[in-house]
Steps between C-alpha positions, in 0.01 A plus 500: 500500500748565220795426731333178617436389142857579401632295792272210408616512140861513618453196719326315218782591263759380753314174554491438124869581470578266790298221347679546169842502668412189697389324182827590328689375802312171495565459128872551557485263797349223286733578209805469726398170659415347162807638316281677246694598191793269570631284217369151583755332272817589693665217697438678831127549429454154356649345813299728731172420324576128513575528872177693564299241311669207675459655845132571435444149371658360814303703753167444322539124469190301585500388861771749593273800445166387636166598349427734792812706420725364776829314460551157646846575648406821684428492872233768523476472878868587552586807708750739335851478645828511306296356213131453426367229275199701370740759354570253221127516415531871419828452315350231279191707426728779372682258271166387360384859448819583310458191283140592424596850385834426328491418127749259349422193710218246524312647796440844348129581543426137585139469623573207731791686659277801561252277682784358713628849584149604601472197728845554651423863581161409643673246727755761608220676688487200733845576645545867410145637506429834663353339810792261561692613810877514432718272713872428505758679286364841398705514176291247310173683577613850407781431252535141375146419387421853369820509292362210293127547544505866391660442157280193447184706553628779275577253221164321536279795595261465206515120479396370843186504710434864604408400854826309543689803367318730740542272802874446450559870430326572831708233674819667378376843606413373849854359540711780349291815540498809280856627541821319400698678770273394788497169684238248397252324724797323661874546472738797523505823303673404174853624430765417239397209280186444710391851397560418133300179537224702665508745209466215255201346679337844513573556131293193414231597749488858366451370145226262614319772697575771242623705794700803383585604856648161581697488174640848564606391851676200348684723253611737776615219727692331218669827407613536859660157541791591273617768742794384707430424863667391822212257559374215284562568132767645272804626688713797398771265366241316282483189717164388644395436859200311635409393853731767640860572404539172314638459149229360273576635150445160343216385727234756580694751290485275194123458537474876551687567175294249301168631632590868467617457141180313415292783645697751292414311181135444594433868566692664216306777324221506759428748780653243736844479339810571706696822486824518306683566827360181653594298191852644495551421868371148443733452202792594725395234749459230235835568335708580811330261740327215317740460206808529722386215726395269213745271326384243249155379598539560873517769763798514730410290802587798723200701373228238557538445878270221621391411146817292466293228670257486205559237229363728225717807564632659181547836333160492328370820658819681411490390136130594483578845640776554244277394210217728605712798608677493163167586334447848641702815450763585760856633508617141568308339212808390304664344806177322594465359150860379505443328837171350382665368183782346707255337739317340208820336371489250786131502595346166413232484767125518456383845394134613497354628175504866606876487560573273205370768265730761658794258490444440130506876440829538687659210313383618158639850569848347550609740772863472609468256790697583813472461875629785715872470565710660772477548874227631732473521876146537635566710810147475645502120475861400588525323166768510230482375139800449273414404142699407197361384162572135586458482877306644792600543864342664802560541871214523753572670832282641778530762771301685765309655209395181318342165577687177434192331351175352621302188572137553403237232449766253621719568194879532529571281801878474449600830340627698800848540348386645165606857583827417678707607199359226279649481149275419206710412196374356171657459158213354295225628728324174581761334722281522812140541387463263209631193678298492825816590689345680795348192673839322493714800595693509828343815643771526766762553229358760266761636256698795634389498863713472812302280734498343845411133460252383760179303524272789401722682249242467221189616680209741457624788715466828307499868586689827489876483541691615807786681322468817291803441276387364162561698185663533162621734231639488149530662159209309335749249357684377811495573872529389861247384761548413866311405813554432867351155536311413818262219398170473687506213748878464488789612723737526203600841358717596204588778259437408137580695183469441127701666223351486153719534192462437127552124514509402867366557850736502800356385833666612822394415855675591822437527872309168485429427864274255681534393862218246503718194441334428165684458174508801266535485122519741208325345200676582176231327296244219510469429130221279360665287235355550156690190384531221755833392353666842531826500693661778702831607346758631749835676508713625786290813546200453272211269414244478221170318453233536233621835366549657844853573616629558853820670618642449849791741565593302813512172309229253402598257778325727752166428332298187567301349214227239512272331252161399632172370361207624704126431493219722625138599439317824433273420793799518735556863393142584597206633304463192278352154548735350240688217672663371181871439569738714293863394481790719391881487516703795626864595531566719803816704560548651846746639752482322836582751775474236772313534828487828689711699250628845597589754231513237225516603134405371156623627164411375153374605158242353265558532126186401304486369146852358469647166397758326720787615277373857508474483878854366528630791293288750694638380835858508368462864393348605837313799354338586835699598809363485854629824652357460851259282695468572871247643741581856390503474123463249216622598154570345160667645191462395139861525380390509135291817531622638834140498629489484880215388724506579873277408793585713803356320801577805713720806472832395351729517201642286222758594238490859620121524463322561827141523616364670810229234539369170365470528122502309172711648219572411139762688296607492137720715281860594436755734651334815369124429523319275745138395545401434860178340617419490870207419729411468865436129568292585807266707279466796734254751360700810591853605575824429318841336530841593368728319258859616470701424187875545474586784263332816382176471302225727374132409496171684476287202599536521880648733757877455511808649664871439501721421795854384548368144471324551166153585373207464739160421347177539694262220394128531583356191666174534304334183630768275350479630143820529302675833455705529181800733501721584202851602608767671292853515634645844564837518326791586731614857491811555294785669676628812335830464318752778570 
């Protein structure tokens, strides 16, 4: 009897503790969504409160929001597909709930608004009630609606009809179940960002049901998503994959970062908070993945995949992640705050109250604002980023290990060439996204690609590549990347390499071959004109336009230029019903390799952030030397620093440096000490290859030996990761003097 009583008391004690913890969690949940404690007088908060009030006033206007709680523009009989009209019902109800609970604007605790919220939630049972059988796209039933409905019910728990609260809580439970890691009533088992969304819906449900077991399961699942994976989620190089081996750092990965950071703040100092290890791992992802692929207000187009077809695409989720992640302790806190402060310098978009309060804190603290700067190759994603304080560039490749992109829900109908070595270059940051450029773009001539021009060049064919060679290396400031290009749906093949230096990128292509009879081009750039009156300046071997310079070592006459004004619609890209024409002018520079080229080449450099006079002087000084460019090896040297980048396409040698296999190599240093960075572009998991350097060197970083030909280094393949080797020259032996 005593043991039974003790167990009962223990269970009662645990239940009380759980209830208390759940109450604290709900209080923090409400405090976060209503920006409790934030200074309402700051410009950010003032604007956010005005926006919340204006949005609420608009969606509750008489006739638009009917008396029965429905909206006049929502088609409640629609079946979920790529979109679902009733989702806007849930989104609007959440806005109203936030307005009701947020002080500092006219709708705070407004009795009429509470009645409207009650009616809207009561009406929601008509299309999302527990007995409604799900049809169409699973995501809206188990993710979309619950992501908005859950927070709405938590915010309004004590303010709405208890039966409505109970019925909608049950409806959520029926759709999503008790575990965040299990599949709902329909749909797949959640992974990556879908798992984080599932955690968030279960967080709300756990608070509503006061379910300690569910909340603990959410905590455990959230702690696990920061571990690196080879599936959907954070990769070992801090990029993000979703829907298979597909780069999505700024798409699903941006949402993931925003949602995870929000969870971290909501659960601080409760039994459901995240471990310090999970927070540290997440901070690494935000700083090394999110911040590196953000520039200005926008994500690099290469990290958003099909979302390029959406008119509203921006870097919002990335900025939100930085603001929130800068609030909790981690080894990267100072870097995150610097990135967040830099992002806020150019962010002028709408910001919800919960983020506006955090933004005001960052701005008042006056952290030293700085984006990351340097060079990174993401070896699991075939993606390279090269950043300088005043410009951003990236190259997107693909291989047998990665997908070129996707068409889902009919989005991204023309983007098949986006991973064919596409260059993304911006100076200000808004050259492509802020001007509705994507509808008017010529998708057959994406910057940087070598392409076979035919009727279906810009199509929706996506998948894994057919060649394994795609990789890169570097010293964190500069580097080299290369790929064997075999575009899906094309007979053309080529070898393409990129050499990144302090102020320029050299582009080399060779072995360009196509026997189909179609014309083949290498696109130097397709630049959307910021100023319609801008003119291309040209010299004998250079050109310059809108602060971007170009160098053509074979002479500028080999390059064709055209100026074209194009018109297109978002609807034509897929995923949108917007048929509004968007017109934009472009200047395109390209090499024309003719029809059926065999072993053609292309060589040029891009020098960002220069005036025409600076570009003229740069070209005259010829600071970069193309050492080799054939089907064995491509190499470029910076004559100012003696840095050398090499892409070995197969076993070969250049300037006395030889490789036993395909490799990418970057070298810096002087006669006595050298830094060598090398990687296997085919990303083999095991094995090694040998690099031989002329002369005698010592190193303790890798296995080495000396032969009559020089020093032989054994480089581990290591799945394409870079191996760094420090080399010191062995002084020649002095002959004895007799």
